[in-house]
Structure formats: structure tokens, C-alpha cells
N, CA, C and O of each residue as an XYZ file, in Angstrom:
780
protein
N     -65.175     69.134    -90.952
C     -66.470     68.800    -92.034
C     -67.284     67.668    -91.218
O     -68.182     67.182    -91.906
N     -67.180     67.099    -89.832
C     -67.920     66.572    -89.268
C     -68.633     67.561    -88.387
O     -69.844     67.375    -88.264
N     -68.159     68.461    -87.827
C     -68.431     69.734    -87.239
C     -69.639     70.295    -88.225
O     -70.800     70.298    -87.815
N     -69.359     70.683    -89.309
C     -70.411     71.188    -90.483
C     -71.823     70.382    -90.538
O     -72.986     70.775    -90.461
N     -71.198     68.988    -90.717
C     -72.277     67.917    -91.117
C     -73.392     67.976    -89.748
O     -74.620     68.036    -89.811
N     -72.529     67.939    -88.525
C     -73.552     67.933    -87.485
C     -73.857     69.465    -86.975
O     -74.514     69.650    -85.951
N     -73.448     70.319    -87.592
C     -74.506     71.490    -87.549
C     -75.411     71.942    -87.992
O     -76.199     72.790    -87.571
N     -75.310     71.028    -89.473
C     -76.776     71.143    -90.304
C     -77.781     69.639    -89.661
O     -78.455     69.165    -90.576
N     -77.925     69.012    -88.532
C     -78.585     68.027    -88.194
C     -79.778     68.166    -88.143
O     -80.494     67.174    -88.282
N     -80.334     69.447    -87.929
C     -82.023     69.705    -88.070
C     -82.566     69.553    -89.743
O     -83.703     69.300    -90.138
N     -81.752     69.718    -90.262
C     -82.015     69.416    -91.943
C     -81.602     67.720    -92.531
O     -82.063     67.159    -93.525
N     -80.688     67.236    -91.630
C     -80.467     65.805    -91.949
C     -81.156     64.701    -91.022
O     -80.546     63.634    -91.082
N     -82.132     64.684    -90.284
C     -82.232     63.831    -89.437
C     -82.406     62.814    -89.678
O     -82.078     62.029    -88.788
N     -82.996     62.208    -90.951
C     -82.505     61.026    -91.270
C     -81.550     60.250    -91.760
O     -81.614     59.076    -92.124
N     -80.623     61.021    -91.742
C     -79.066     61.054    -92.611
C     -78.607     59.488    -91.613
O     -78.448     59.489    -90.392
N     -78.499     58.521    -92.334
C     -77.665     57.468    -91.264
C     -76.571     57.760    -90.700
O     -76.343     57.786    -89.491
N     -75.620     58.067    -91.875
C     -74.465     58.527    -91.029
C     -74.199     59.671    -89.820
O     -73.327     59.631    -88.952
N     -75.141     60.620    -90.020
C     -75.497     61.896    -88.633
C     -75.870     60.924    -87.907
O     -75.086     60.665    -86.994
N     -76.990     60.142    -87.990
C     -77.202     59.151    -86.490
C     -76.035     58.553    -85.965
O     -75.831     58.541    -84.752
N     -75.195     58.018    -86.843
C     -73.812     57.171    -86.784
C     -72.852     57.916    -85.551
O     -72.048     57.344    -84.815
N     -73.221     59.434    -85.576
C     -72.454     60.541    -84.215
C     -71.260     60.694    -84.788
O     -70.754     59.948    -85.626
N     -70.750     61.809    -84.262
C     -69.369     62.734    -84.608
C     -68.209     62.294    -84.610
O     -67.214     62.808    -85.120
N     -68.335     60.953    -83.821
C     -66.993     59.910    -83.690
C     -66.781     58.982    -84.923
O     -65.775     58.517    -85.458
N     -68.259     58.882    -85.192
C     -67.979     58.177    -87.108
C     -68.025     59.163    -87.766
O     -66.951     59.304    -88.351
N     -68.651     59.862    -87.963
C     -68.401     60.943    -89.199
C     -66.652     61.442    -89.619
O     -66.100     61.560    -90.713
N     -66.159     61.646    -88.230
C     -64.599     62.096    -88.030
C     -63.935     61.118    -88.978
O     -63.475     61.406    -90.083
N     -63.946     59.685    -88.287
C     -63.474     58.530    -88.622
C     -63.456     58.362    -90.080
O     -62.451     58.113    -90.746
N     -64.763     58.533    -90.560
C     -65.479     58.124    -91.917
C     -64.699     59.390    -93.010
O     -64.187     59.101    -94.092
N     -64.764     60.865    -92.406
C     -63.954     61.581    -92.992
C     -62.356     61.463    -93.652
O     -61.807     61.617    -94.743
N     -62.023     61.116    -92.354
C     -60.367     60.600    -92.547
C     -60.448     59.969    -93.678
O     -59.909     60.353    -94.716
N     -61.202     58.847    -93.541
C     -61.280     57.760    -94.506
C     -61.028     58.342    -96.232
O     -60.114     58.136    -97.030
N     -62.254     59.108    -96.317
C     -62.497     59.871    -97.646
C     -61.278     60.855    -98.235
O     -60.800     60.798    -99.369
N     -60.906     61.765    -97.168
C     -59.881     62.385    -97.604
C     -58.464     61.888    -98.256
O     -57.820     62.347    -99.199
N     -58.205     60.687    -97.324
C     -57.027     59.866    -97.802
C     -57.393     59.092    -98.987
O     -56.403     58.632    -99.557
N     -58.462     58.821    -99.506
C     -58.834     58.375   -100.618
C     -58.528     58.464   -101.654
O     -59.027     59.552   -101.943
N     -57.877     58.002   -102.813
C     -56.937     58.638   -104.066
C     -58.323     59.181   -104.920
O     -58.179     60.222   -105.561
N     -59.487     58.594   -104.942
C     -60.280     58.882   -106.004
C     -61.581     60.081   -105.385
O     -62.559     60.445   -106.039
N     -61.216     60.531   -103.918
C     -62.076     61.021   -103.456
C     -61.914     62.690   -103.794
O     -60.838     63.105   -103.364
N     -62.581     63.542   -104.339
C     -62.971     65.010   -104.710
C     -63.796     65.599   -103.885
O     -65.022     65.579   -103.783
N     -62.530     66.399   -103.011
C     -63.428     67.533   -101.676
C     -62.779     68.695   -101.961
O     -61.572     68.935   -101.928
N     -64.153     69.731   -102.382
C     -63.756     71.025   -102.184
C     -64.751     71.572   -100.892
O     -65.905     71.396   -100.502
N     -63.447     72.405   -100.461
C     -63.729     73.316    -98.779
C     -64.333     74.657    -99.131
O     -63.898     75.356   -100.046
N     -65.361     74.982    -98.360
C     -65.475     76.397    -98.448
C     -65.327     77.003    -96.932
O     -66.145     76.803    -96.034
N     -64.068     77.823    -96.811
C     -63.399     78.173    -95.544
C     -63.854     80.014    -95.551
O     -64.211     80.753    -96.468
N     -63.656     80.224    -94.237
C     -63.913     81.720    -93.999
C     -62.940     82.550    -94.440
O     -61.772     82.185    -94.305
N     -63.237     83.803    -95.041
C     -61.996     84.328    -95.388
C     -61.149     84.875    -94.075
O     -59.934     85.002    -93.921
N     -62.191     85.132    -93.242
C     -61.076     85.594    -92.200
C     -60.150     84.710    -90.768
O     -59.339     85.061    -89.911
N     -60.936     83.255    -91.207
C     -60.152     82.427    -90.381
C     -59.931     81.253    -91.212
O     -60.486     80.331    -90.614
N     -59.447     80.850    -92.195
C     -59.036     79.990    -93.208
C     -58.786     78.489    -92.666
O     -58.621     77.628    -93.531
N     -58.729     77.969    -90.854
C     -59.299     76.882    -90.664
C     -60.836     76.590    -90.119
O     -61.240     75.617    -89.483
N     -61.519     77.700    -90.555
C     -62.904     77.640    -90.171
C     -63.581     76.730    -91.541
O     -63.245     77.323    -92.566
N     -64.109     75.948    -91.748
C     -64.815     75.284    -92.954
C     -66.383     76.091    -92.729
O     -66.875     76.368    -91.635
N     -66.775     76.271    -93.605
C     -68.066     76.752    -93.480
C     -68.885     75.794    -94.193
O     -70.092     75.907    -93.979
N     -68.455     74.705    -95.138
C     -68.991     74.172    -96.247
C     -68.265     73.328    -97.057
O     -67.055     73.535    -97.152
N     -68.891     72.196    -97.807
C     -67.870     71.166    -98.424
C     -68.970     70.503    -99.125
O     -70.149     70.379    -98.793
N     -68.069     69.932   -100.609
C     -68.567     68.995   -101.258
C     -67.860     67.641   -101.416
O     -66.752     67.709   -101.947
N     -68.326     66.333   -101.025
C     -67.333     65.509   -101.377
C     -68.217     64.587   -102.647
O     -69.349     64.783   -103.089
N     -67.295     63.633   -102.969
C     -67.873     63.157   -104.237
C     -66.329     61.681   -104.755
O     -65.310     61.563   -104.075
N     -66.497     61.185   -105.482
C     -65.581     60.425   -105.954
C     -65.487     60.059   -107.453
O     -66.516     59.864   -108.099
N     -64.207     59.961   -108.034
C     -63.912     59.734   -109.399
C     -64.198     58.398   -109.989
O     -64.424     58.137   -111.170
N     -64.137     57.374   -108.682
C     -64.657     56.318   -108.928
C     -65.206     55.354   -107.640
O     -64.626     54.681   -106.787
N     -66.765     55.669   -107.979
C     -67.485     55.081   -106.670
C     -67.134     53.627   -106.303
O     -66.963     53.314   -105.124
N     -67.060     53.028   -106.979
C     -66.515     51.305   -106.721
C     -65.512     51.677   -106.404
O     -65.741     51.910   -105.217
N     -64.143     52.022   -106.617
C     -62.958     51.783   -105.566
C     -62.951     52.511   -104.174
O     -62.239     52.196   -103.220
N     -64.209     53.930   -104.234
C     -64.073     54.495   -102.667
C     -65.309     53.735   -102.030
O     -65.576     54.022   -100.863
N     -66.235     52.619   -102.803
C     -66.695     51.759   -101.701
C     -65.722     50.565   -101.159
O     -65.916     50.002   -100.082
N     -64.824     50.304   -101.902
C     -63.833     49.194   -101.538
C     -63.157     49.770   -100.396
O     -63.174     49.234    -99.288
N     -62.573     50.834   -100.649
C     -61.553     51.625    -99.367
C     -62.491     51.608    -97.873
O     -62.137     51.319    -96.730
N     -63.834     52.051    -98.420
C     -64.962     52.107    -97.117
C     -65.140     50.755    -96.448
O     -65.360     50.716    -95.237
N     -65.031     49.287    -97.404
C     -65.436     48.565    -96.990
C     -64.202     47.936    -96.441
O     -64.409     47.173    -95.498
N     -62.769     48.108    -96.878
C     -61.906     47.734    -95.984
C     -61.761     48.653    -94.695
O     -60.841     48.216    -94.004
N     -62.420     49.899    -94.075
C     -62.326     49.722    -93.087
C     -63.671     49.985    -92.248
O     -64.065     51.007    -91.685
N     -64.183     48.821    -92.352
C     -65.152     48.872    -91.731
C     -65.491     48.547    -90.268
O     -66.444     48.801    -89.532
N     -64.382     47.912    -90.147
C     -64.162     47.739    -88.762
C     -63.952     49.051    -87.545
O     -64.483     49.176    -86.442
N     -62.909     49.967    -88.296
C     -63.160     51.211    -87.936
C     -64.018     52.113    -87.895
O     -64.130     53.016    -87.067
N     -64.796     51.827    -89.017
C     -66.077     52.417    -88.971
C     -67.052     52.119    -87.672
O     -67.584     52.979    -86.970
N     -67.184     50.297    -87.488
C     -68.466     50.121    -86.994
C     -67.639     50.350    -85.411
O     -68.480     50.377    -84.512
N     -66.166     50.521    -84.883
C     -65.866     50.880    -83.298
C     -66.525     52.430    -83.318
O     -67.237     52.881    -82.421
N     -66.159     53.092    -84.452
C     -65.944     54.791    -84.387
C     -67.829     54.826    -84.310
O     -68.409     55.863    -83.988
N     -68.297     54.031    -84.525
C     -69.940     53.732    -84.298
C     -70.650     53.442    -83.204
O     -71.786     53.856    -82.971
N     -69.752     52.460    -82.257
C     -70.332     52.131    -81.277
C     -70.902     52.703    -80.382
O     -71.876     52.175    -79.846
N     -70.433     53.942    -79.992
C     -71.431     54.878    -78.845
C     -73.175     55.004    -79.379
O     -74.200     54.862    -78.711
N     -73.075     55.178    -80.173
C     -74.620     55.432    -80.951
C     -75.321     54.079    -81.345
O     -76.538     53.930    -81.237
N     -74.424     53.052    -81.834
C     -74.928     52.064    -81.911
C     -75.793     51.607    -80.171
O     -76.994     51.651    -79.902
N     -75.073     51.357    -79.622
C     -75.615     51.040    -78.431
C     -76.843     51.946    -77.848
O     -77.768     51.405    -77.243
N     -76.792     53.592    -78.101
C     -78.152     54.301    -78.178
C     -79.209     53.501    -78.863
O     -80.362     53.340    -78.463
N     -78.659     53.014    -79.961
C     -79.838     52.746    -80.973
C     -79.454     51.549    -81.840
O     -78.960     51.875    -82.919
N     -79.584     50.025    -81.579
C     -79.094     49.439    -82.010
C     -79.795     48.813    -82.814
O     -79.489     47.665    -83.136
N     -80.835     49.411    -83.285
C     -81.034     49.200    -84.838
C     -80.155     49.825    -86.148
O     -80.383     49.679    -87.349
N     -79.250     50.449    -85.588
C     -78.237     51.659    -86.341
C     -77.313     50.268    -86.881
O     -76.783     50.464    -87.975
N     -77.098     49.143    -86.377
C     -76.295     48.192    -86.940
C     -76.301     47.966    -88.198
O     -75.533     48.136    -89.145
N     -77.822     47.344    -87.927
C     -78.323     46.747    -89.263
C     -78.666     47.521    -90.397
O     -78.716     47.081    -91.546
N     -78.967     49.004    -89.952
C     -79.095     50.058    -90.778
C     -77.471     49.962    -91.386
O     -77.288     49.541    -92.528
N     -76.699     50.250    -90.800
C     -75.655     50.458    -91.568
C     -74.600     49.626    -92.487
O     -73.683     50.021    -93.208
N     -75.175     48.069    -92.125
C     -74.697     47.019    -92.588
C     -75.333     46.855    -93.725
O     -74.593     46.391    -94.593
N     -76.635     47.093    -94.133
C     -77.543     47.083    -95.294
C     -76.740     48.370    -96.103
O     -76.310     48.179    -97.240
N     -76.561     49.813    -95.361
C     -75.677     50.508    -96.205
C     -74.626     50.172    -97.140
O     -74.547     50.483    -98.328
N     -73.792     49.456    -96.396
C     -72.215     49.316    -97.019
C     -72.274     48.144    -98.015
O     -71.502     47.972    -98.958
N     -73.446     47.263    -97.613
C     -73.869     46.420    -98.427
C     -74.502     46.605   -100.151
O     -74.446     45.933   -101.181
N     -75.070     47.846    -99.758
C     -75.822     48.337   -101.086
C     -74.843     48.989   -101.789
O     -74.964     48.873   -103.009
N     -73.773     49.734   -101.351
C     -72.506     50.970   -101.643
C     -72.019     49.746   -102.529
O     -72.277     49.667   -103.730
N     -71.269     48.772   -101.803
C     -70.814     47.764   -102.505
C     -70.952     46.815   -103.870
O     -70.128     46.308   -104.631
N     -72.738     46.834   -103.780
C     -72.897     45.819   -104.743
C     -72.978     46.501   -106.102
O     -73.280     47.631   -106.483
N     -72.581     45.349   -106.694
C     -72.880     45.967   -108.521
C     -73.752     45.680   -109.444
O     -73.955     45.849   -110.646
N     -74.480     44.901   -107.959
C     -76.178     44.296   -109.141
C     -76.775     45.493   -108.969
O     -76.764     45.961   -107.830
N     -77.303     46.104   -109.855
C     -78.659     47.574   -110.111
C     -79.604     47.043   -109.397
O     -80.186     48.004   -108.895
N     -80.111     46.064   -109.046
C     -81.553     45.844   -108.708
C     -81.503     46.343   -107.347
O     -82.438     46.914   -106.786
N     -80.154     46.056   -106.753
C     -80.158     45.987   -105.173
C     -79.373     47.430   -104.821
O     -79.491     47.885   -103.683
N     -78.613     48.098   -105.771
C     -78.140     49.381   -105.325
C     -78.944     50.454   -105.234
O     -79.806     50.841   -106.022
N     -78.541     50.967   -104.060
C     -79.262     52.264   -103.850
C     -78.563     53.505   -103.512
O     -78.951     54.463   -102.842
N     -77.450     53.294   -104.113
C     -76.171     54.206   -103.609
C     -75.449     54.058   -105.235
O     -75.063     53.084   -105.882
N     -75.487     55.456   -105.493
C     -74.404     55.159   -107.403
C     -72.889     54.215   -106.631
O     -72.087     54.435   -105.723
N     -73.127     53.184   -107.571
C     -71.864     52.193   -107.381
C     -70.854     52.185   -108.665
O     -70.007     51.302   -108.797
N     -70.971     52.923   -109.311
C     -69.883     52.923   -110.026
C     -70.125     53.873   -111.205
O     -71.144     53.975   -111.888
N     -68.685     54.709   -111.320
C     -68.228     56.159   -112.280
C     -68.245     57.109   -111.343
O     -68.323     56.629   -110.212
N     -68.199     58.349   -111.384
C     -67.954     59.480   -111.084
C     -69.485     59.534   -110.229
O     -70.572     59.127   -110.640
N     -69.163     60.177   -108.913
C     -70.622     60.100   -107.980
C     -70.314     61.633   -107.140
O     -69.155     61.914   -106.834
N     -71.282     62.426   -106.861
C     -71.394     63.633   -105.984
C     -71.990     62.571   -104.630
O     -73.051     61.947   -104.649
N     -71.014     62.590   -103.546
C     -71.593     62.254   -102.312
C     -72.597     62.964   -101.265
O     -73.714     62.532   -100.982
N     -72.059     64.019   -100.789
C     -72.442     64.834    -99.895
C     -71.813     65.997    -99.939
O     -70.611     66.151   -100.152
N     -72.918     67.150    -99.662
C     -72.781     68.704    -99.610
C     -73.469     69.023    -98.057
O     -74.555     68.672    -97.595
N     -72.535     69.709    -97.558
C     -73.089     70.548    -96.314
C     -72.814     71.677    -96.187
O     -71.600     71.783    -96.356
N     -73.486     73.081    -95.876
C     -72.957     73.839    -95.571
C     -73.535     74.529    -94.579
O     -74.705     74.223    -94.347
N     -72.959     75.536    -93.802
C     -73.517     75.901    -92.437
C     -75.086     76.869    -93.004
O     -75.263     77.206    -94.175
N     -75.668     77.043    -92.324
C     -76.765     78.021    -92.365
C     -76.303     79.590    -92.593
O     -76.956     80.313    -93.345
N     -75.218     80.036    -91.945
C     -74.900     81.289    -91.766
C     -74.247     81.443    -93.044
O     -74.033     82.604    -93.393
N     -73.808     80.305    -93.985
C     -73.011     80.746    -94.966
C     -73.720     80.449    -95.913
O     -72.971     80.287    -96.876
N     -74.509     80.322    -96.128
C     -75.321     80.019    -97.254
C     -75.910     81.239    -98.095
O     -76.078     81.008    -99.293
N     -76.199     82.333    -97.688
C     -76.450     83.610    -98.029
C     -75.813     83.693    -99.296
O     -74.691     83.204    -99.425
N     -76.530     84.392   -100.491
C     -75.791     84.695   -101.974
C     -75.804     83.496   -102.692
O     -75.397     83.671   -103.840
N     -76.097     82.425   -102.460
C     -76.098     81.699   -103.437
C     -74.658     80.817   -103.400
O     -74.221     80.083   -104.288
N     -73.989     81.165   -101.919
C     -72.448     80.261   -101.755
C     -72.675     78.816   -101.880
O     -71.735     78.274   -102.460
N     -73.698     77.939   -101.496
C     -73.676     76.506   -101.393
C     -74.034     76.167   -102.989
O     -73.823     75.014   -103.366
N     -74.492     76.996   -103.793
C     -74.639     76.666   -105.390
C     -73.384     77.101   -106.026
O     -73.262     76.629   -107.157
N     -72.288     77.954   -105.597
C     -71.274     78.371   -105.940
C     -70.284     77.483   -105.521
O     -69.281     77.566   -106.230
N     -70.201     76.623   -104.581
C     -69.289     75.862   -103.688
C     -69.431     74.265   -104.735
O     -68.473     73.616   -105.156
N     -70.889     73.955   -104.945
C     -70.925     72.625   -105.834
C     -70.734     72.880   -107.322
O     -70.212     71.893   -107.842
N     -70.913     73.614   -107.971
C     -70.185     74.347   -109.079
C     -68.653     74.144   -109.162
O     -68.121     73.603   -110.131
N     -68.014     74.585   -108.147
C     -66.682     74.728   -108.166
C     -66.332     73.401   -107.750
O     -65.143     73.122   -107.904
N     -67.152     72.416   -107.208
C     -66.530     70.785   -107.387
C     -66.832     70.414   -108.144
O     -66.118     69.474   -108.492
N     -67.925     70.669   -109.005
C     -68.638     69.901   -110.264
C     -67.480     70.410   -111.253
O     -67.222     69.599   -112.142
N     -66.897     71.335   -111.266
C     -65.626     72.240   -112.484
C     -64.463     71.360   -112.079
O     -63.710     70.950   -112.963
N     -64.254     71.034   -110.803
C     -63.062     70.141   -110.290
C     -63.389     68.649   -110.917
O     -62.455     67.960   -111.328
N     -64.261     68.346   -110.954
C     -64.167     66.676   -111.182
C     -64.437     66.920   -112.962
O     -64.167     65.908   -113.609
N     -64.798     67.803   -113.576
C     -64.567     67.930   -114.933
C     -63.093     68.074   -115.532
O     -62.607     67.639   -116.576
N     -62.427     69.026   -114.242
C     -60.935     69.184   -115.131
C     -59.860     67.703   -114.714
O     -58.668     67.406   -114.798
N     -61.044     67.121   -114.273
C     -60.340     65.417   -113.681
C     -60.562     64.676   -114.242
O     -60.282     63.535   -113.874
N     -61.137     64.898   -115.350
C     -61.840     63.766   -116.420
C     -63.024     63.118   -116.106
O     -63.099     62.047   -116.708
N     -63.886     63.329   -115.466
C     -65.067     62.950   -114.713
C     -66.158     63.520   -115.955
O     -66.182     64.693   -116.330
N     -66.994     62.487   -116.465
C     -67.772     62.901   -117.913
C     -69.175     62.859   -117.071
O     -69.532     63.834   -116.408
N     -69.851     61.799   -117.139
C     -71.579     61.817   -116.447
C     -71.079     61.896   -114.724
O     -70.008     61.446   -114.316
N     -71.752     62.331   -114.169
C     -71.662     62.446   -112.641
C     -72.931     62.062   -112.243
O     -73.924     62.443   -112.864
N     -72.995     61.402   -111.346
C     -74.079     61.097   -110.973
C     -74.176     60.780   -109.167
O     -73.288     60.267   -108.487
N     -75.398     61.213   -108.740
C     -75.975     61.259   -107.342
C     -77.062     60.667   -107.145
O     -77.749     60.378   -108.125
N     -77.522     60.317   -105.762
C     -78.683     59.534   -104.974
C     -79.122     60.976   -104.253
O     -78.419     61.876   -103.792
N     -80.531     60.832   -104.342
C     -81.223     61.817   -103.255
C     -82.430     61.406   -103.078
O     -83.265     61.007   -103.889
N     -82.471     61.555   -101.760
C     -84.015     60.731   -101.258
C     -85.209     61.451   -101.692
O     -85.145     62.622   -101.319
N     -85.964     61.263   -102.152
C     -87.175     62.045   -102.783
C     -87.995     63.242   -101.873
O     -88.549     64.286   -102.219
N     -87.775     62.492   -100.356
C     -88.417     63.493    -99.337
C     -88.050     64.929    -99.481
O     -88.725     65.951    -99.358
N     -86.539     64.689    -99.837
C     -85.394     66.067   -100.501
C     -85.824     66.590   -101.362
O     -85.050     66.828   -102.289
N     -87.103     66.979   -101.472
C     -87.467     67.621   -102.508
C     -87.180     68.909   -103.069
O     -87.497     69.307   -104.190
N     -86.333     69.729   -101.873
C     -85.408     70.715   -102.274
C     -84.191     70.606   -102.978
O     -83.698     71.375   -103.803
N     -83.793     69.562   -102.539
C     -82.367     69.027   -103.261
C     -82.639     68.787   -104.554
O     -82.063     69.413   -105.445
N     -83.476     67.927   -104.778
C     -83.656     67.446   -106.234
C     -84.427     68.519   -106.616
O     -84.270     68.352   -107.825
N     -85.362     69.800   -106.523
C     -85.248     70.952   -107.334
C     -83.503     71.164   -107.571
O     -83.022     70.584   -108.545
N     -82.765     71.823   -106.862
C     -81.625     72.181   -106.637
C     -80.884     71.638   -107.904
O     -80.326     72.299   -108.780
N     -80.989     70.482   -107.812
C     -80.070     69.796   -108.985
C     -80.339     69.661   -110.355
O     -79.481     69.694   -111.238
N     -82.137     69.434   -110.599
C     -82.520     69.769   -111.438
C     -82.071     71.193   -112.292
O     -81.792     71.267   -113.489
N     -82.097     72.294   -111.275
C     -82.093     73.490   -111.787
C     -80.613     73.510   -112.554
O     -80.186     74.014   -113.593
N     -80.063     72.694   -111.486
C     -78.620     73.054   -112.134
C     -77.877     72.137   -113.178
O     -76.665     72.077   -113.386
N     -79.230     71.206   -113.984
C     -78.912     70.719   -114.928
C     -78.501     68.908   -114.627
O     -77.972     68.222   -115.501
N     -78.861     68.379   -113.267
C     -78.985     66.965   -113.476
C     -80.229     66.675   -114.017
O     -81.041     67.599   -113.959
N     -80.571     65.708   -114.492
C     -81.809     64.615   -114.791
C     -81.762     63.686   -114.051
O     -80.719     63.213   -113.600
N     -83.270     63.157   -113.743
C     -83.469     61.851   -113.181
C     -83.275     60.821   -113.802
O     -83.708     60.808   -114.955
N     -82.641     59.719   -113.342
C     -82.440     58.615   -114.646
C     -82.760     57.178   -113.795
O     -82.425     56.054   -114.170
N     -83.430     57.483   -112.659
C     -83.802     55.874   -111.861
C     -84.519     56.658   -110.693
O     -84.538     57.800   -110.234
N     -85.029     55.577   -110.487
C     -86.245     55.896   -109.412
C     -86.050     54.375   -107.919
O     -86.550     53.324   -108.322
N     -85.681     54.311   -107.044
C     -85.737     53.209   -106.493
C     -85.762     53.237   -105.118
O     -85.204     54.213   -104.616
N     -86.381     52.230   -104.182
C     -86.838     52.391   -102.618
C     -85.801     51.370   -101.924
O     -85.652     50.165   -102.130
N     -85.251     52.078   -101.196
C     -84.130     51.579   -100.152
C     -84.829     50.467    -99.507
O     -86.015     50.189    -99.688
N     -83.864     49.741    -98.607
C     -84.709     48.740    -97.992
C     -85.235     49.362    -96.479
O     -85.939     48.690    -95.726
N     -85.014     50.033    -96.325
C     -86.000     50.765    -95.252
C     -87.048     51.647    -95.714
O     -87.570     52.352    -94.850
N     -87.498     51.760    -97.009
C     -88.698     52.107    -97.308
C     -88.543     53.627    -98.090
O     -89.634     54.164    -98.278
N     -87.638     54.216    -98.457
C     -87.442     55.364    -98.706
C     -87.489     55.330   -100.446
O     -86.924     54.518   -101.179
N     -88.233     56.324   -100.777
C     -87.842     56.732   -102.208
C     -86.854     57.059   -102.607
O     -86.548     57.811   -101.682
N     -85.840     57.128   -103.448
C     -84.876     57.897   -103.812
C     -84.452     57.576   -105.405
O     -84.424     56.577   -106.124
N     -84.088     59.237   -105.561
C     -83.903     59.214   -107.451
C     -82.457     59.254   -107.426
O     -81.816     59.590   -106.431
N     -81.868     58.850   -108.711
C     -80.512     58.885   -108.951
C     -80.608     59.930   -110.504
O     -81.225     60.070   -111.560
N     -79.638     60.399   -109.782
C     -79.430     61.718   -111.117
C     -78.264     61.894   -111.585
O     -77.242     61.550   -110.991
N     -78.299     62.506   -112.813
C     -76.822     62.675   -113.278
C     -76.828     63.939   -114.142
O     -77.680     64.396   -114.904
N     -75.365     64.442   -113.710
C     -74.930     65.671   -114.847
C     -74.328     64.906   -116.044
O     -73.423     64.073   -116.110
N     -75.030     65.395   -116.849
C     -74.245     64.409   -118.194
C     -73.129     64.933   -118.797
O     -72.958     66.141   -118.629
N     -72.193     64.237   -119.565
C     -71.187     64.785   -119.600
C     -71.186     66.017   -120.357
O     -72.281     66.328   -120.826
N     -69.947     67.003   -120.648
C     -70.177     68.379   -121.519
C     -70.114     67.481   -123.175
O     -69.670     66.493   -123.760
N     -70.978     68.788   -123.315
C     -70.930     68.836   -125.145
C     -70.108     69.143   -125.651
O     -70.112     69.163   -126.882
């Protein structure tokens, strides 16, 4: 999963987790894969099932997932240390992100803090032909619904207009807009409960 994320680096240049480096991503994904509320769907190569082509991550309980990440903040900080030495401002940004993720004060929240949440999606560029990424997300969404999720929320930076448009086409609606502490406009979107 870390390798797929790194392969998408040119599209995710402002992504704080990507800036924290490969060691951080591997530590982060290990925690996510062990967290009981995490729902991860992988796309693998038909000819080589060990080769991950893409994935979608999310949680049935964003607050519980954030608490688990908070308990592992030392592990994550150590994993991000090489990147922080090269870019000292990263420490402040990671701390701000962690605080906002675990915040229950909606005025400070710029990451979905409660309920079901879509967290991240990445797909290798060569694996996107034919709408494979959309199919993968639909499969993840169906898995979340099968596990009892009703409304499913996510956040997307407004600058990533293509992703906002894709989620709108797939049925998500913008429910609020916020500005992150580093000045980025972000929308919260929601896939409503099935009728």
C-alpha cells in the first residue's frame, strides 16, 4: 500500500502523509490494517496476486480509528523522523493533523471525526483503464454498507477538483466547507444512507 501511495506521488504532492515518507507510510498502514474498525479493499494483479494495484481505506468508526492512531503517535513520529529532519516544518503539520483528527470540536475539525469515513484511495496509473478505480471504490462502499455503515463521509481538498467531481458523480454531496490550519479549502462530503 505504501508503494502504491508513493507511485502516485506526482498527484499527491501536498499530501502530508506522503511528505512524511515511505517509512511513515509503512508504519501507518500497518496500524490501519490491524485496527478493528478499518475497512480496506485491495485491487491485486490477476497474474500476480502479491502485487497490489490499488486500494481504498476507511473506517466504520472514525473516532475509534483516530484514538488508535493517537496511541501510536510515537511509532509514527519515529517513522517520520528522517523526513522531519529534511523538512522540520513537517513535525508541526503532523501534530496539527493529529490534533484535528482526534478533535470532537467541529469548529476545529478538518478531518471527519465520527461515524463511517472514507480515508484514502490510491490506484497505480497503469491500472486505471476502464474505470477500475471507480469499481474498486464501489466495492469498498458496498463492503462498508454490508458491515452496517449508513452515512459515509469523507473530506477532499477543493484544489483536487477532479476527485470532488468524481464523488459527486458517484452520489456524494458536499455537506460543509472548512479551511485547514495551513490555509487549504476542504469540503466534507457524504454518501447518504441507502433508502
